matplotlib code that plots the C-alpha trace (Angstrom):
import matplotlib.pyplot as plt

x = [163.9, 163.7, 160.9, 161.6, 159.5, 161.1, 158.5, 159.8, 156.5, 153.9, 150.8, 148.0, 144.8, 146.0, 143.7, 144.3, 141.7, 142.1, 140.1, 138.5, 136.6, 133.8, 134.1, 136.6, 137.9, 138.6, 141.6, 142.4, 140.0, 141.8, 144.3, 146.2, 148.9, 152.3, 155.1, 157.9, 161.6, 162.5, 158.9, 157.6, 154.0, 151.7, 149.0, 146.2, 142.9, 140.9, 141.7, 140.9, 141.2, 144.0, 146.9, 149.2, 148.3, 149.2, 152.6, 153.3, 152.7, 154.9, 157.6, 157.4, 156.3, 153.2, 151.9, 148.8, 145.7, 145.6, 147.4, 151.0, 153.6, 156.6, 159.5, 162.2, 161.4, 161.1, 157.8, 157.8, 154.2, 154.9, 158.4, 159.3, 160.6, 164.3, 163.8, 161.8, 164.5, 167.0, 164.7, 164.1, 167.9, 168.8, 165.9, 163.8, 164.4, 161.8, 160.8, 158.2, 156.3, 158.2, 161.9, 163.0, 166.5, 168.8, 169.0, 172.5, 174.0, 175.0, 173.4, 176.5, 176.4, 172.6, 173.2, 176.3, 174.7, 172.7, 175.7, 177.8, 175.1, 174.8, 178.5, 178.3, 182.0, 181.2, 180.3, 182.6, 180.1, 181.3, 182.1, 178.7, 176.9, 178.8, 177.8, 174.1, 174.0, 175.7, 173.2, 170.4, 171.8, 173.0, 176.8, 177.0, 174.8, 176.7, 177.9, 174.6, 172.4, 168.6, 167.7, 169.9, 168.1, 164.8, 162.0, 162.7, 166.4, 165.7, 163.5, 166.2, 168.6, 166.0, 165.9, 169.7, 169.5, 166.9, 169.2, 172.3, 172.5, 171.3, 168.0, 166.1, 162.9, 162.1, 158.8, 157.6, 154.6, 153.3, 156.8, 155.6, 152.9, 154.9, 156.3, 155.2, 154.4, 157.8, 159.7, 157.4, 158.2, 161.9, 161.6, 159.6, 162.1, 164.8, 162.9, 162.6, 166.3, 166.9, 164.7, 166.4, 170.0, 169.8, 166.9, 165.4, 161.7, 159.7, 156.3, 154.6, 151.5, 149.8, 146.5, 147.7, 146.3, 148.8, 151.7, 150.5, 151.8, 155.3, 154.7, 154.5, 151.3, 148.6, 146.8, 143.7, 142.4, 138.9, 137.6, 140.5, 140.0, 141.7, 139.3, 137.9, 140.0, 143.3, 146.1, 147.6, 150.0, 151.2, 154.7, 156.5, 158.6, 161.8, 164.2]
y = [-94.1, -97.3, -99.7, -103.4, -105.7, -109.0, -111.4, -113.5, -115.2, -116.1, -117.9, -119.1, -121.0, -122.1, -124.3, -126.4, -128.9, -130.5, -133.6, -133.3, -136.5, -136.7, -133.0, -131.3, -127.9, -125.5, -123.7, -121.8, -121.3, -120.4, -117.7, -115.7, -113.2, -111.9, -110.5, -108.5, -108.6, -106.2, -105.7, -106.1, -107.5, -108.2, -111.0, -110.3, -111.8, -113.2, -116.5, -119.4, -117.2, -119.4, -117.0, -119.4, -122.1, -119.8, -119.0, -122.6, -123.3, -120.4, -121.8, -125.3, -126.6, -128.2, -129.0, -127.5, -129.5, -127.6, -124.6, -123.5, -121.7, -120.3, -119.1, -117.1, -118.7, -122.3, -124.1, -125.8, -127.1, -130.7, -131.1, -134.0, -133.4, -133.6, -131.0, -128.8, -129.0, -127.7, -124.8, -123.9, -123.9, -121.8, -119.4, -119.0, -117.8, -118.4, -116.4, -117.7, -116.3, -118.6, -117.9, -121.6, -120.7, -123.5, -122.6, -124.0, -121.9, -118.2, -115.8, -116.0, -119.8, -119.9, -117.6, -119.4, -122.9, -122.8, -121.5, -124.4, -126.9, -125.1, -125.4, -122.1, -121.2, -117.5, -117.3, -117.9, -118.8, -116.7, -113.6, -113.8, -114.2, -111.3, -109.0, -109.9, -109.5, -106.1, -105.1, -105.9, -104.0, -107.0, -106.4, -106.4, -109.5, -112.1, -114.2, -114.2, -117.3, -117.0, -117.0, -113.9, -112.0, -110.1, -111.4, -108.6, -109.5, -113.2, -112.4, -110.3, -113.2, -115.4, -112.8, -112.9, -116.7, -116.6, -114.3, -116.4, -117.9, -114.7, -116.0, -113.8, -114.4, -114.0, -115.4, -114.3, -116.0, -113.6, -112.3, -109.9, -112.1, -113.1, -109.6, -106.5, -103.4, -101.7, -104.9, -105.6, -102.2, -102.8, -106.1, -104.5, -101.7, -104.4, -106.1, -102.8, -102.3, -105.7, -104.9, -101.6, -102.8, -106.2, -105.9, -109.0, -109.7, -110.0, -111.6, -111.3, -113.1, -111.3, -110.7, -107.3, -104.6, -102.0, -103.9, -103.1, -99.5, -100.9, -102.8, -101.7, -103.6, -105.6, -108.7, -109.6, -113.2, -114.0, -117.6, -118.8, -116.1, -112.8, -110.0, -107.7, -104.6, -106.1, -105.0, -108.2, -107.1, -103.7, -102.9, -101.3, -98.2, -98.5, -95.8]
z = [25.2, 23.2, 22.5, 23.0, 20.8, 21.8, 23.3, 26.1, 27.1, 24.4, 25.6, 23.3, 24.1, 27.5, 29.4, 32.6, 33.8, 37.2, 38.1, 41.6, 42.4, 39.8, 39.0, 36.6, 37.8, 34.9, 36.4, 33.2, 30.2, 27.0, 28.2, 25.6, 26.6, 25.7, 28.0, 26.5, 27.4, 30.2, 31.3, 34.9, 34.9, 37.7, 37.5, 40.0, 40.8, 43.7, 45.4, 43.0, 39.9, 38.4, 38.8, 40.6, 38.1, 35.3, 36.9, 37.4, 33.7, 32.6, 34.9, 33.5, 36.9, 35.3, 31.9, 30.2, 29.2, 25.9, 24.4, 24.2, 26.4, 24.6, 26.8, 25.2, 21.8, 23.1, 23.3, 26.7, 26.5, 25.8, 27.1, 29.4, 33.0, 32.0, 29.3, 31.6, 34.2, 31.7, 30.7, 34.3, 35.1, 32.0, 31.5, 34.7, 38.3, 40.9, 44.0, 46.4, 49.4, 51.7, 51.1, 50.9, 52.0, 53.4, 57.1, 57.7, 54.9, 54.9, 52.5, 50.3, 50.3, 49.5, 46.5, 45.3, 45.4, 42.2, 40.3, 41.5, 40.3, 36.9, 36.1, 34.1, 33.2, 32.9, 36.6, 39.6, 42.3, 45.2, 43.1, 41.4, 44.7, 46.2, 43.2, 43.5, 47.3, 47.0, 44.2, 46.6, 49.5, 51.5, 51.3, 55.1, 55.6, 53.4, 56.3, 58.1, 58.1, 57.4, 61.1, 61.6, 58.8, 58.8, 56.5, 54.0, 54.0, 53.5, 50.5, 49.0, 49.4, 47.7, 44.8, 44.5, 44.4, 41.7, 39.7, 40.2, 36.8, 35.0, 33.8, 31.3, 33.2, 36.9, 38.3, 41.7, 43.5, 46.2, 47.0, 49.6, 51.1, 54.1, 54.8, 56.6, 54.5, 54.9, 54.1, 51.2, 49.7, 50.0, 48.2, 45.4, 45.0, 44.8, 42.0, 40.2, 40.6, 39.1, 36.2, 35.5, 36.1, 34.4, 31.9, 33.5, 32.8, 36.0, 36.4, 39.8, 40.9, 43.8, 45.5, 46.7, 44.4, 45.9, 44.4, 40.9, 41.2, 40.9, 37.7, 34.0, 33.4, 35.2, 33.9, 35.8, 36.0, 37.0, 37.0, 34.9, 32.2, 31.6, 32.5, 29.8, 29.2, 30.3, 28.1, 26.8, 24.1, 25.2, 24.1, 27.1, 26.5, 28.6, 29.6]

ax = plt.figure().add_subplot(projection="3d")
ax.plot(x, y, z, "-o")
ax.set_aspect("equal")
plt.show()
């Protein structure tokens, strides 16, 4: 066993205020947390707790009102949209509840597409897409379009697409929310496989408490704050 001390997400004093008419909604209230390389973390909390807002800030999809978000050693808190686009392309893969696959493309083409856009010389798009789909148990579904796949299979294609450019960080927003229990378990096992095989850091936002049994650590948000007793800086021991 080895202990990994490398911090891939470092959040300090993070607040997000949203104007709603004459009222200001405090979506996040001074959040502090670390996530370590190779860790799988779940962020849970009731509806309106701020968990999706937090994931969006980690992913550079929005900017904080106050505080800082450091991703893989880079402070993204005050970057402009062009800079954030570069960070998202290089460091972050996204998985959403609704798979967002292009319906006219095959599984293989959906996964290869972001590689073609990134122009990364170390990856040949079709070969990389094949490797990822095989890793996720979809070797016999590569030529199928989304409508010809089950929900669980579509989500695994979406995971492969998120991993296409080998990002160090994978962010998943309710990845099993649109799936039945059995398909959801298959997807979570696939994420665990990715974590073990590739050393990818995975952060999952979910309302499903059962999902937390798959993760190394759970962070609970309530009313925009991290609940008392949540382990914020635990170093994970990996095999």
